[in-house]
N, C-alpha and C positions, 0 to 999 in steps of 0.2 A: 504494500500500500504506500502511495506517495502523497504526503500532505500537500494540499494546494493553497488553501486560505481558510480564514474564518468566515463567519456569516455576519459580522458586525459592519454596518455601513460606515464609510469614511468620506470626508470632504476634501482632505488635502493629499497631495502626492507625498509619499514617504521618502523625501530627499535624503534625510539623515540615515535612515535604515539602509537605503540603497548604497549610499556612500560608504557606510561602515562595512557592508558586505564586500564591496569592491576593494576597499582598503585592506581588509583582512586577507582576501585572496591574493592581492598583489604582494603583501608582506610575506605570505607563505611561498609564493613563487620566487621572490628574491632570496628568501631563506634557503630554498632548495637549490637554487642555481648558483648563488654567490657565497654562501656561508657554509662552514662546517657545522652539520646538524647538531652533534653533541655539544660542540663549543657554543653554538648559538643558544642552546637551552640554558647553559650555565652563565653565559655572558649577559643575556637579556631577560632571563627568567628570574623569579624571586627565589633565592636560596636562603632559607631561614637562618641557618647557622652563620651566614656572613651577609646579612641583609644590607643591600645597597639601595638607597631610596629611588634613584632613577629607574631601577628595574620594576618598581611598583607600577610605573606607567608603561614600560615596554613589554612586560610579561604577557599582556593581553594579545599582542600581535605575533607571538611565537607559538608554534604548534609542533607536536611531535610526529604527527602523521596526517595524511590527507583526509582520512576518515574522521579524525578528530575535528579538523576545521570545517569539513563539509557538513557534518551532522549539526554542529553548533550553528553554523550560518544558515542552514535550512530552517532551523527553529527561530533564529533571529528574524528571518524574512517572514516567517509564519505569524509571529506575535508582535514584532516590532512596529509594523505600520499602524496598527490600531492604537497601540500605546502612544506612538508619536502623534497621532491625530488628536488624542485626548490631552496631551501635554503641550503640544507645540514643538517646533523643531529644536530650538535652543534648549528647552527644558529636557527634552528627550536625550539629547547628546550629553548633557550634564548628568542625567540619571544613569545613563549607560557607563560613562566614565567613572563616576563615583562608585557604581556597583563593582566595576573591575578592580578599583583600588581597595574598596572595603573587603572584598573576598580575598585579595592577595594578602592583605594585612591579617585577616582572620586565619589564613593558612599559616602564615609566618608565626603567629601567636600560638596556634595549636600544635605546631611542629617545630618548636624553637631550636632544637638541636639537629634538625634534619639537614642533610646536604642534597636532598632531592629537590630539583627546581619545580616551582609552580609556574605553569605556562598555560596559555590558551584563553579562549573566550567563555569557558564554562561559567565562571562567576558572573560575568557581565550579562550573558544570555539568561542565566538563572534569575538575575535581577529583573530583566524585562518580563520573564515568565511570571515571577512573583507579583509584579505590578499588574499584569494582565489578569491573573486569577482573582485578585482583589476586585478589579473592575467588572470582569465578565466570567465568573466561574461557572455560569450556566450556558456559556456559549457552545456552539457546535463547530467542528472542523470538517471541511470538505476534503475527502481523500479519493484519489484515483486508484482503481484496481487495474494494474497493467495486464488485463486479460481481455481479449476481444469479446465484446458483447456484454460485459459487466458494466453497470453504471457507476457514476460517482456517488459515493456514500457519505453520510454524515455521522460523525461519532462525537460523543461529549468531549469537551476540551480537557476535563479532568483525566479522562482515560489516556488521551494523547500526551498530556503533560506528564502523567505518571510513567508512561513508557520512556520518555526522554530522561526523567529523573532516575529511573531504574538503571538505564544504560550508563549514565554518568557515575552513579554510585558503584556499579559493578566494575567500571574501568578505573576506579581509584580516586574519584573526584567528590567524595562525600562532603568534605569541609567546604569546598567552593560552592557546591550545589546548595547545601543547606544555608550557608551564609548569604548567598545571592538571593535565594527565595525570600528569606526573612528581611533582608535589606530592601528588596524591591517592594514587598508587601507593605512595609512601613513607610518607605520614601514616597510611594505614589500618592499617599494621603496629602503630602505637601506639594508634589509636582503636578498633579492633575489640575486642569483649569475647569472650575465648576460649571462655567457657562457651556463648556463643551460636553458636559455630561447630560445636558438636556436633549430631549428628543428633537427639538427644533434645530439643533446644531447640524444634524446630518439629514434633514428633510429637504 
């Protein structure tokens, strides 16, 4: 099954979400083409035992595998546009950036003696997902079944979100996932624009 979109109407084009997806893919392409992969993880990722503050910003743009970045950006594209529509472009960018920073610091605090680097968009995407679930936990997600003759189906967002969370936890990103979800759920109460929550906003 391939997630396509949610069912929530939007008025604005998701310029920030699209730019973030493009920037992350570009960063990964540069990382694979021009950088030593193990070295990049340690140079630009957050290594708790020797925390360097610039890496709190760069860690989000470093990934260990194509599947890691592709899955995260698929879910950013799935949930980001609606959250961006309800916060506005600048607030959404700030929410995303702060989510990435907060989860990196949470990882460093929880694994203070670890030499394993924290990298990737998991925390920032979890922030967006946490924000979305606060706003629209009863939403539906449209999915394409890649079998001829089968229609597009709708599944509850909680089921789709749960699948993504399970994958992140099973692949070792428990701290980032939980921290991001909690941060996003709390921060959206400040970042959302109340006038955009009214039905008239997207009619």
